[in-house]
C-alpha positions as CSV (number, residue, x, y, z in Angstrom):
1,M,0.0,0.0,0.0
2,Q,2.8,2.4,0.8
3,E,4.4,1.8,-2.6
4,I,1.1,2.6,-4.2
5,K,0.7,5.8,-2.2
6,N,4.3,6.9,-3.0
7,Y,3.7,6.5,-6.8
8,V,0.5,8.4,-6.7
9,E,2.0,11.2,-4.6
10,T,5.0,11.5,-7.0
11,H,2.8,11.7,-10.1
12,K,-0.4,13.3,-8.7
13,Q,-0.1,16.6,-10.6
14,R,0.5,14.8,-13.9
15,F,-2.5,12.5,-13.2
16,L,-4.6,15.6,-12.7
17,D,-3.3,17.5,-15.7
18,E,-4.0,14.5,-18.0
19,L,-7.5,14.2,-16.7
20,F,-8.1,17.9,-17.3
21,E,-6.9,17.4,-20.9
22,L,-9.4,14.6,-21.3
23,L,-12.2,16.7,-19.8
24,R,-11.6,19.5,-22.3
25,F,-12.8,17.4,-25.2
26,P,-16.6,18.1,-25.6
27,S,-17.3,14.4,-26.5
28,V,-21.1,14.7,-26.6
29,S,-22.3,11.6,-28.4
30,A,-25.9,12.8,-28.6
31,D,-25.2,15.8,-30.8
32,P,-23.7,15.3,-34.3
33,K,-22.0,18.7,-34.2
34,Y,-19.5,17.3,-31.7
35,K,-18.6,14.3,-33.9
36,G,-15.0,15.6,-34.5
37,D,-14.5,16.1,-30.8
38,V,-15.7,12.7,-29.9
39,L,-13.3,11.1,-32.4
40,K,-10.4,13.2,-31.0
41,T,-11.3,11.9,-27.5
42,A,-11.0,8.4,-28.7
43,D,-7.5,9.2,-30.1
44,Y,-6.5,10.7,-26.8
45,V,-7.7,7.6,-24.8
46,A,-5.8,5.3,-27.2
47,Q,-2.6,7.2,-26.8
48,K,-2.8,7.3,-23.0
49,L,-3.4,3.5,-23.0
50,K,-0.2,3.1,-25.1
51,D,1.7,5.5,-22.8
52,A,0.6,3.5,-19.8
53,G,2.0,0.3,-21.2
54,A,-1.0,-1.3,-23.0
55,E,-0.4,-3.4,-26.1
56,N,-2.5,-4.1,-29.2
57,V,-4.2,-0.8,-28.7
58,E,-6.8,-0.2,-31.4
59,I,-9.4,2.3,-32.2
60,C,-12.2,-0.1,-33.4
61,A,-14.6,1.4,-35.9
62,T,-18.4,0.8,-35.4
63,A,-21.4,2.1,-37.2
64,G,-21.3,4.9,-34.7
65,Y,-18.5,6.1,-32.6
66,P,-15.4,3.9,-32.1
67,I,-14.4,1.6,-29.2
68,V,-10.9,1.9,-27.8
69,Y,-9.4,-1.4,-27.1
70,G,-6.1,-2.3,-25.4
71,E,-4.6,-5.1,-23.4
72,K,-1.6,-6.4,-21.4
73,I,-1.4,-10.2,-21.3
74,I,1.4,-11.1,-18.9
75,D,0.7,-14.8,-18.5
76,S,-2.1,-16.8,-20.1
77,S,-2.5,-18.9,-17.0
78,L,-3.4,-15.9,-14.9
79,P,-6.9,-14.5,-14.6
80,T,-8.0,-11.7,-16.9
81,V,-9.8,-8.5,-15.9
82,L,-11.8,-6.7,-18.6
83,I,-12.1,-3.0,-17.8
84,Y,-15.1,-1.2,-19.2
85,G,-15.8,2.6,-19.4
86,H,-17.0,5.3,-21.7
87,Y,-15.4,8.4,-23.0
88,D,-18.6,10.1,-24.3
89,V,-20.6,12.5,-22.1
90,Q,-24.0,14.0,-21.7
91,P,-24.9,17.3,-23.3
92,A,-24.0,20.2,-21.1
93,D,-27.3,22.0,-21.5
94,P,-28.6,24.2,-20.0
95,L,-25.3,26.1,-20.2
96,E,-26.6,29.2,-18.3
97,L,-26.8,27.1,-15.1
98,W,-23.1,26.2,-15.1
99,H,-21.0,28.4,-12.8
100,T,-17.9,27.8,-14.9
101,P,-17.6,26.5,-18.5
102,P,-18.5,22.8,-18.7
103,F,-15.5,21.8,-20.9
104,E,-12.9,23.9,-19.0
105,P,-12.3,21.9,-15.8
106,T,-12.2,24.1,-12.7
107,V,-11.3,23.2,-9.2
108,R,-13.3,24.6,-6.3
109,D,-13.1,23.3,-2.7
110,G,-11.1,20.3,-3.8
111,K,-13.7,19.3,-6.5
112,I,-13.3,19.2,-10.3
113,Y,-16.2,20.8,-12.0
114,A,-16.7,19.7,-15.7
115,R,-19.0,17.7,-17.8
116,G,-17.8,14.1,-17.6
117,A,-15.7,14.7,-14.5
118,C,-17.4,11.8,-12.8
119,D,-19.5,10.2,-15.5
120,D,-17.3,8.7,-16.7
121,K,-14.0,10.2,-17.7
122,G,-12.7,10.8,-14.2
123,Q,-13.7,7.2,-13.2
124,F,-12.4,5.2,-16.2
125,Y,-9.2,7.3,-16.3
126,M,-8.5,6.0,-12.7
127,H,-8.1,2.6,-14.3
128,V,-5.6,3.9,-16.9
129,K,-3.5,5.5,-14.2
130,A,-3.8,2.5,-11.9
131,F,-2.6,0.3,-14.8
132,E,0.3,2.6,-15.4
133,L,1.2,2.4,-11.7
134,M,1.2,-1.4,-11.8
135,M,3.3,-1.5,-14.9
136,E,5.8,1.0,-13.6
137,T,6.1,-0.7,-10.2
138,N,6.1,-4.2,-11.7
139,T,3.1,-5.2,-9.6
140,L,0.6,-6.2,-12.3
141,A,-0.8,-9.4,-10.9
142,C,-3.2,-10.5,-13.7
143,N,-4.0,-9.9,-17.4
144,V,-5.8,-6.7,-18.2
145,K,-8.0,-5.7,-21.2
146,F,-9.6,-2.3,-21.8
147,M,-12.8,-1.6,-23.7
148,I,-13.7,2.1,-23.6
149,E,-16.7,3.1,-25.7
150,G,-18.1,6.3,-27.1
151,E,-21.8,5.7,-27.1
152,E,-22.9,4.9,-23.6
153,E,-24.9,8.1,-23.1
154,V,-26.9,7.3,-26.2
155,G,-27.7,3.6,-25.4
156,S,-24.5,1.7,-26.5
157,A,-26.3,0.7,-29.8
158,N,-23.1,-0.6,-31.4
159,L,-21.3,-2.0,-28.4
160,G,-23.4,-5.2,-28.4
161,I,-22.5,-5.9,-32.0
162,F,-18.8,-5.3,-31.1
163,V,-18.9,-7.6,-28.1
164,K,-20.6,-10.4,-30.1
165,E,-18.2,-10.1,-33.0
166,N,-15.1,-10.0,-30.6
167,A,-16.1,-12.5,-27.9
168,D,-12.8,-14.4,-28.2
169,R,-10.7,-11.2,-28.0
170,L,-12.8,-10.0,-25.0
171,K,-12.6,-13.3,-23.1
172,A,-12.0,-12.6,-19.4
173,D,-12.9,-13.7,-15.9
174,V,-14.6,-10.6,-14.7
175,V,-15.7,-7.1,-15.9
176,L,-14.5,-4.3,-13.8
177,I,-16.6,-1.1,-14.1
178,S,-16.2,2.3,-12.4
179,D,-19.3,4.1,-13.5
180,T,-21.2,4.0,-10.3
181,S,-21.1,5.7,-6.8
182,M,-20.2,5.1,-3.2
183,I,-22.3,6.3,-0.2
184,S,-19.3,8.4,0.8
185,M,-15.6,8.2,1.4
186,E,-16.4,7.8,5.1
187,H,-18.8,4.9,4.2
188,P,-17.3,3.1,1.2
189,S,-19.7,0.9,-0.6
190,I,-19.9,-1.5,-3.6
191,E,-23.0,-1.6,-5.7
192,T,-24.4,-5.0,-6.1
193,G,-27.1,-4.3,-8.7
194,L,-28.4,-1.8,-11.3
195,R,-31.8,-1.0,-12.6
196,G,-32.7,-1.4,-16.2
197,L,-34.1,1.2,-18.5
198,A,-36.8,1.8,-21.1
199,Y,-36.6,5.2,-22.7
200,M,-39.5,6.5,-24.8
201,E,-40.5,9.6,-26.6
202,V,-44.2,10.6,-27.0
203,E,-45.9,13.1,-29.3
204,V,-49.5,14.3,-29.1
205,V,-50.8,16.0,-32.2
206,G,-54.0,18.1,-32.4
207,P,-54.8,20.6,-35.2
208,N,-52.7,20.8,-38.3
209,R,-51.1,24.1,-37.3
210,D,-50.6,26.3,-34.3
211,L,-53.9,28.2,-33.7
212,H,-54.8,31.6,-32.2
213,S,-55.7,30.8,-28.6
214,G,-58.5,33.4,-28.5
215,V,-60.2,32.4,-31.8
216,Y,-59.9,28.6,-31.3
217,G,-59.3,28.2,-27.5
218,G,-62.1,26.3,-25.8
219,A,-63.2,24.7,-29.1
220,V,-60.1,22.7,-30.0
221,A,-58.3,20.3,-27.7
222,N,-54.9,21.7,-26.7
223,P,-52.2,19.0,-27.2
224,A,-50.1,20.4,-24.3
225,T,-53.0,20.1,-21.9
226,I,-53.9,16.6,-23.1
227,L,-50.3,15.5,-22.8
228,C,-50.0,16.8,-19.3
229,K,-53.2,15.0,-18.3
230,M,-52.0,11.7,-19.9
231,I,-48.7,11.9,-18.1
232,A,-50.3,12.8,-14.8
233,S,-52.5,9.7,-15.1
234,L,-49.5,7.4,-15.1
235,H,-49.2,7.7,-11.3
236,D,-52.0,7.3,-8.8
237,E,-52.4,9.1,-5.5
238,N,-49.8,6.8,-3.9
239,N,-47.3,7.5,-6.7
240,H,-47.8,4.0,-7.9
241,I,-47.5,3.5,-11.7
242,T,-50.9,2.8,-13.2
243,I,-49.8,1.1,-16.4
244,P,-51.5,-2.4,-16.4
245,A,-49.1,-5.3,-15.9
246,F,-46.2,-2.9,-15.2
247,Y,-45.4,-4.6,-11.8
248,D,-46.2,-8.2,-12.9
249,Q,-42.6,-9.4,-12.9
250,V,-41.4,-7.3,-9.9
251,V,-40.2,-9.4,-7.0
252,E,-40.6,-7.8,-3.6
253,L,-37.6,-7.8,-1.3
254,T,-37.6,-10.2,1.6
255,A,-37.7,-8.8,5.2
256,E,-34.0,-9.6,5.5
257,E,-33.1,-7.9,2.2
258,K,-35.1,-4.8,3.3
259,Q,-33.3,-4.7,6.6
260,A,-29.9,-5.0,5.0
261,L,-30.6,-2.3,2.4
262,N,-32.0,0.2,4.9
263,S,-29.0,-0.3,7.3
264,A,-26.9,1.8,4.9
265,P,-26.2,5.3,6.3
266,Y,-28.9,7.8,5.2
267,D,-29.7,11.2,6.6
268,E,-33.0,12.5,5.2
269,A,-32.4,16.0,6.5
270,E,-29.1,16.1,4.7
271,Y,-30.6,14.6,1.6
272,T,-33.4,17.2,1.4
273,K,-31.0,20.0,2.2
274,D,-28.6,19.1,-0.5
275,L,-31.4,19.1,-3.1
276,D,-33.2,22.2,-1.6
277,I,-36.5,20.4,-1.3
278,A,-39.0,20.4,1.5
279,E,-39.5,16.7,1.7
280,V,-38.9,13.5,-0.2
281,W,-41.5,12.1,-2.7
282,G,-42.2,8.6,-4.0
283,E,-44.1,5.4,-4.0
284,K,-46.0,5.0,-0.7
285,G,-44.8,2.3,1.6
286,Y,-41.1,2.3,0.6
287,S,-38.1,4.1,2.0
288,T,-35.9,6.4,-0.1
289,L,-33.2,3.8,-0.4
290,E,-35.7,1.2,-1.6
291,R,-37.3,3.7,-4.0
292,T,-33.9,4.6,-5.6
293,G,-32.4,1.2,-5.8
294,T,-35.0,-1.6,-5.8
295,R,-38.3,-0.2,-7.1
296,P,-39.2,0.6,-10.8
297,T,-39.9,4.2,-11.6
298,L,-41.4,6.4,-14.4
299,E,-40.0,9.9,-14.9
300,V,-40.5,12.7,-17.4
301,N,-37.1,13.7,-18.7
302,G,-38.2,16.6,-20.9
303,I,-41.4,18.2,-22.1
304,W,-42.1,20.9,-24.7
305,S,-44.8,22.5,-26.7
306,G,-46.0,25.8,-28.2
307,Y,-44.2,29.1,-27.8
308,I,-41.3,29.2,-25.3
309,G,-39.4,32.3,-26.4
310,E,-39.2,35.7,-24.8
311,G,-42.4,37.7,-24.2
312,A,-45.9,36.5,-25.2
313,K,-47.4,34.7,-28.2
314,T,-50.9,33.5,-27.7
315,V,-51.0,30.2,-29.5
316,L,-52.8,26.9,-29.1
317,P,-50.0,24.6,-30.1
318,S,-50.5,21.9,-32.8
319,K,-48.4,19.3,-30.9
320,A,-46.7,18.5,-27.6
321,N,-43.8,16.2,-26.9
322,A,-42.2,14.5,-23.9
323,K,-39.3,12.1,-23.2
324,I,-40.0,9.5,-20.6
325,S,-37.7,7.0,-18.9
326,M,-38.6,4.0,-16.8
327,R,-36.1,2.4,-14.5
328,L,-36.6,-1.3,-14.2
329,V,-35.8,-3.9,-11.5
330,P,-34.8,-7.6,-11.8
331,N,-37.2,-9.7,-13.8
332,Q,-38.6,-6.8,-15.7
333,S,-37.8,-6.7,-19.5
334,S,-37.1,-3.4,-21.2
335,E,-38.7,-4.7,-24.4
336,E,-41.9,-5.8,-22.6
337,I,-42.1,-2.6,-20.6
338,A,-41.7,-0.5,-23.7
339,D,-44.5,-2.5,-25.4
340,I,-47.0,-2.2,-22.5
341,F,-46.2,1.5,-22.1
342,T,-46.9,2.1,-25.8
343,K,-50.2,0.2,-25.8
344,H,-51.3,1.9,-22.6
345,F,-50.3,5.4,-23.7
346,E,-52.1,5.0,-27.0
347,S,-55.2,3.6,-25.3
348,I,-55.6,6.6,-22.9
349,A,-55.5,9.2,-25.7
350,P,-58.8,11.0,-26.3
351,K,-60.1,10.9,-29.9
352,N,-59.4,14.6,-30.5
353,V,-55.7,14.0,-30.7
354,K,-53.3,11.6,-32.4
355,V,-50.5,9.9,-30.4
356,K,-47.1,8.6,-31.5
357,V,-44.8,6.6,-29.2
358,T,-41.2,6.1,-30.2
359,P,-38.9,3.7,-28.1
360,H,-35.3,5.0,-28.0
361,H,-33.0,2.7,-26.1
362,G,-33.2,0.3,-23.2
363,G,-31.2,-2.0,-21.0
364,E,-31.8,-4.9,-18.6
365,P,-31.6,-4.8,-14.8
366,V,-28.8,-6.8,-13.2
367,V,-27.8,-8.1,-9.8
368,T,-24.1,-9.0,-9.2
369,P,-23.2,-11.9,-6.8
370,T,-21.6,-11.0,-3.5
371,D,-20.1,-14.4,-3.0
372,S,-17.9,-14.3,-6.0
373,I,-14.1,-14.2,-6.0
374,A,-14.2,-10.8,-7.8
375,Y,-16.6,-9.3,-5.2
376,Q,-14.4,-10.6,-2.4
377,A,-11.4,-9.0,-4.1
378,A,-13.2,-5.7,-4.2
379,E,-14.1,-6.0,-0.6
380,K,-10.5,-6.7,0.5
381,A,-9.3,-3.8,-1.7
382,I,-11.7,-1.4,0.1
383,E,-10.7,-2.7,3.5
384,D,-7.0,-2.2,2.8
385,S,-7.4,1.2,1.2
386,F,-10.1,2.7,3.5
387,D,-9.5,0.7,6.6
388,K,-13.2,0.0,6.7
389,K,-15.5,-2.8,5.4
390,A,-17.5,-2.0,2.2
391,I,-21.3,-1.7,2.5
392,P,-23.2,-3.5,-0.3
393,T,-25.8,-1.2,-2.0
394,R,-28.1,-1.2,-5.0
395,G,-27.6,1.4,-7.7
396,G,-30.5,3.4,-9.2
397,G,-28.9,4.0,-12.5
398,S,-28.5,1.8,-15.6
399,I,-25.5,0.4,-17.5
400,P,-27.2,-1.6,-20.2
401,I,-24.0,-3.3,-21.3
402,V,-23.7,-5.2,-18.0
403,A,-26.5,-7.6,-18.9
404,L,-25.0,-8.0,-22.3
405,F,-21.6,-9.1,-20.8
406,E,-23.4,-11.8,-18.9
407,D,-25.3,-13.0,-21.9
408,V,-22.6,-12.9,-24.5
409,L,-19.3,-13.3,-22.6
410,G,-20.8,-15.4,-19.7
411,I,-19.1,-13.3,-17.0
412,K,-20.3,-11.1,-14.1
413,S,-19.3,-7.6,-13.4
414,V,-18.0,-5.8,-10.3
415,L,-19.4,-2.3,-10.0
416,F,-16.5,-0.5,-8.3
417,G,-17.4,3.2,-8.5
418,F,-15.8,6.1,-6.6
419,G,-18.3,8.8,-7.5
420,L,-21.0,10.3,-5.2
421,D,-24.7,10.6,-5.7
422,S,-24.3,14.3,-5.1
423,D,-21.8,14.7,-8.1
424,A,-24.6,16.1,-10.3
425,L,-24.3,13.5,-13.0
426,H,-26.2,14.6,-16.2
427,S,-26.8,18.0,-14.5
428,P,-25.1,21.4,-14.7
429,N,-22.0,21.7,-12.5
430,E,-21.1,18.0,-12.6
431,K,-18.2,17.4,-10.2
432,Y,-15.7,14.8,-9.0
433,D,-13.7,15.1,-5.8
434,I,-9.9,15.1,-6.5
435,Y,-9.6,13.0,-3.3
436,N,-11.9,10.3,-4.8
437,Y,-9.9,10.3,-8.1
438,Y,-6.6,9.7,-6.3
439,K,-8.3,7.2,-3.9
440,G,-9.6,5.2,-6.9
441,I,-6.1,5.0,-8.4
442,E,-4.8,3.8,-5.0
443,T,-7.5,1.2,-4.5
444,L,-7.8,-0.4,-8.0
445,P,-4.3,-2.1,-8.0
446,L,-5.4,-3.8,-4.8
447,F,-8.3,-5.3,-6.5
448,H,-6.0,-6.8,-9.2
449,K,-3.7,-8.1,-6.5
450,Y,-6.5,-9.8,-4.5
451,F,-8.3,-11.1,-7.6
452,A,-5.2,-12.9,-8.7
453,E,-4.5,-14.3,-5.3
454,L,-8.1,-15.5,-4.7
455,S,-8.3,-17.0,-8.1
456,K,-5.4,-19.5,-7.5
């Protein structure tokens, strides 16, 4: 451990400078105008893998953005760790809410503020630097493969194809992923599951053009009003989702599982203060920790209609749109949920409007075993690095590729994130603590060490 700390201390400024270079690339995969920047980011990642000591580094073309691959095979008889991450980021909008430019990393109070600081550039780059550390100190204990993609934020449409076509090249014993969070640095944790996702876009169309709200108002159905009513009807008074058959495959936690989950540190006063809300909200009969990790949800991610510019324009809009995501729990299928959502949403539309539902992307929920050698290695690494035992938690987010790894490669994943839920992922002023970044670089080599030892 001391050798690891010494190496990080010696190179800490360079580690930070390199991360800042990576964060300056506006690698927004959702917006075609950033295509050149996304491709430059892939080039940068590939070069840094080479600099760290990886071999057979390749920028692998896909129908979308490329996947950066690299490896270091030191002994075919040793176990192999496949490291997954993504170099693309969410759009920075709304820009006016950022306190500093999203693609010019800024340090305030020991935190790096930039788009992608935590999700996922800061986290996957910990692995690159931890790999460099192990190479330079001659302590790499197992084989390592890297697969860093550029389309995670838009559904990883081409990664599945790549994995299936390269199953032999990607053969490994475990997938190691840092795209999740811990409770805190005082309460280190390891996520043991992720929710799935079904992401939809809906459109409600009324008249064939925007109308004068005085001349036609009261006689023609307003699509914006209809859409709001339809969305509001998707939850009942107990915030339970009203779509028929939505909960059919959901398995309730046992009393023991509930107790274990709710034993994790949680301060509701601190939670509400951080978000500047008066109280929490959610499905009746469940705690906040249950709602965010083990229960399915339905949320409006965006909604728009009519005139939204400066001043006034009295129109009755011809159409209204919304983007809706549903987080899913084990046993729910993203394809089935997308199908029943579509049928239900179409069925509740009044005759005076037309409805179109478009599925975007989805992913399946996963639960990772806590009795595996890989999980035990992560636990031992946490205990060595933090001098505390790790708390198992369930993550509320989705990483669709995890289920694919299980299906195609036949291997489980370890969700070894060092971010915090308060890091404003997908929001303005995303951040990542410098301490967490360095702590990750210190802890990850210990995982490799223990994984190799326990695999013997």
